[in-house]
C-alpha angles and dihedrals in degrees: 000000000000091000091061089060100042114042145086149172115289109187114058134164120258088248092057091044091053092048090049091053092048092050092047090051088067088076113013093181093059091039089057091046090051091052090048089052091053091049092049091050089053088053091046087230098166100176092048092047091051090050088061090068126084112256089262095034121138142208124200145163108223109264094024127092115270118251106224130198134025096267094051091044091051091049091048093050092045089056086073096054092113091058117097113225111214098175140354125185134167124189118198111220099170139021130186121185116196114172109298092350125086122182124199122196125185150115131287140196128186132179118203142165114226121222086258090058097253115145110225132186116199122185139161141106133315138199121193122185112201128190130198110235125213091279093052094252117141114237130180112253095176133001122189139174128197140186088227134042116278114255092222096053116124120249112286099049108125 
């Protein structure tokens, strides 16, 4: 479900917020790209979200097939256009920068209304691997959500 890909936790303690800011500061370009991604999800801007991926980027909910490539990602996201997004929040709980690659881990929560009028809350964990392209821009190489924490997350992920 779209909500599983595009949600996060909203209310966090000041301690968690401070740690998130410190971790983001390690790579301000990717931190800004992450915040732009969150904003675009809130706007349900499918083409702009897909453009944030590398040409062969992928998005996946653990246990489901990966959706690979900007055009397929855009089409997948667009398939949720009839859903009404009430809220979308993502909280970064871990960041690792390794050369041109930056990985964000965290939690998400999203509230949506389905086309049938059902109110749904989706929440879980996310992992986004970003890569700096030749211009220095940060693009998503792989985005994933899960119903359980990721085994490779750094210490501090709830």
